N, C-alpha and C positions, 0 to 999 in steps of 0.2 A: 504440501498441496493446500492446507488450510488458508494460509493467508493469500494465496494466489485466488482461490475461489471468493474469498472476502472481497479482496480488490476488485474483480471482474463485477461485483454486485453494484461497485462505486463509479463505473464507466459514465462520464457524462456529469458527475457531479465536481463541485469545487473543492479542491484540497491546497495544501500548503505543503511543501517538501522543503525540509532543512537537510542540506548537504553535510558532509564530514568537514567541508572546508568553511563552514559557517553561514554559506549563501543560503536565503531563504526565497524559494520561489513558489509564487501562488498560480494557479490555473484550472482550467477543466482537464479532468482525467480522460484522455482519449483512448489509451489502452494500456494493458500490462501482460507481461508474459510470465512464463515458469521461473524465469530467474529474477523476477520482481522489477525488471527494467520497466521504467514508467515514460509513457510519452504524455505530455501535457501540451493542450492548445491555450489560446489567449494568456499567455505568459506574462507575468508581472514580478518584478524583483523588489522585495519587500524594503529593503534599504539601497535604494537608488542612488544616494549620495556617496555611499562607499563603494558600489560596483556600477560606475555609470557606463561602463562597455557592454552591460547587460540589458540596457533598457530598450535596444532594438529588437529584442529577443521576442518573437512571437509565438514559435513552436519550438518543442526541444524534446529529446530523448534522454533520459536520466538514467545511467547505468544503475542497478540495483545495488552493485557493492559500496556505491558511494552515498548512499542515503543515510543519514542519522534517523530522523523521525519523518512520520508523515502524519499532519494533522488533519483531521476529518471532522466536519460538523456532525455533532452528535445526533441531530434529528435524521441524517442519512444512514445511521447505522441500523440495521434491523437486529436488533441483540436477540430475538429469539432463534432467528435463522443461525447465526453466530453460536449460541449455545447449543443448539442442536448438533451443528457440525462438529464441534468440539468432543461433545459425547460420542457421537458415531467414530470419530478419529481415536479416542481414547479407549473405546469399548474392545473386549476380547473378540478375536475373529470367531465367527460363527463354526462350530464344529470343531475348533481348535482347542489347543490347551494353553493354559495360562501358566506363569510361574508358580504360582500357588498351586496350582493342580498337580504339579510335579513332586511336590513335598509329600 
């Protein structure tokens, strides 16, 4: 859930997505779902000479399981929000017991 929440904060930002078949697409993040499927608008192919069939692509939906990397502009990342979310996800449940408490 952490990555899903993080990517939802990037909606409307410019990102680059590298797929497992080595295609790299850049575009504006339109939406993302819980399976990390990514919808891009204003899509451009980075290596147009190698993939000329993709040059006419304007919008696309990328299945989350075929994504290798997502490159984000560092100025678009709210590091404080990301650190807080990470701490909350890794903290023990309120009123619950941890593995150390059981020893």
